[in-house]
C-alpha positions in Angstrom: 13.1 24.4 88.6 14.0 22.1 85.6 13.2 19.0 87.7 9.7 20.4 88.4 9.2 21.2 84.7 10.1 17.6 83.8 7.1 16.4 85.8 4.7 18.2 83.6 6.4 18.0 80.2 5.8 15.0 77.9 8.9 13.0 77.1 7.1 10.9 74.5 8.6 10.6 71.0 5.5 11.8 69.2 5.1 14.4 66.5 2.5 17.1 67.1 1.3 19.7 64.7 2.0 22.5 67.2 4.9 22.8 69.6 2.6 23.3 72.6 1.1 19.9 71.9 4.5 18.3 72.7 4.7 20.2 76.0 1.3 19.5 77.5 -0.1 16.4 75.8 0.7 13.9 78.5 0.2 16.2 81.5 -3.2 17.3 80.2 -4.5 13.8 79.6 -3.2 12.8 83.0 -5.0 15.8 84.6 -8.3 15.0 82.8 -8.0 11.3 83.9 -7.4 12.5 87.5 -10.4 14.8 87.4 -12.7 12.0 86.2 -11.3 9.5 88.8 -11.9 12.1 91.5 -15.4 12.8 90.3 -16.3 9.1 90.3 -14.8 8.7 93.7 -16.8 11.6 95.1 -20.0 10.4 93.5 -19.6 7.0 95.2 -18.9 8.7 98.5 -21.9 11.0 98.2 -24.1 8.1 97.2 -23.2 6.0 100.2 -23.5 9.1 102.5 -27.0 9.6 101.1 -28.0 6.0 101.6 -26.6 6.1 105.2 -28.6 9.1 106.0 -31.8 7.6 104.6 -31.3 4.4 106.5 -30.6 6.3 109.7 -27.2 4.8 110.6 
């Protein structure tokens, strides 16, 4: 279980005002970046799917 926890806990030597900031700072920013990347990818796929349907391919 401790190995799993290390994947989500920040190991950065930063000082945060609250203790929870140390725990979730990097994992939260990575999650948000992943969500944006996924949304952009899906938007591109849907755009090309729409164009393909309109062309009739």
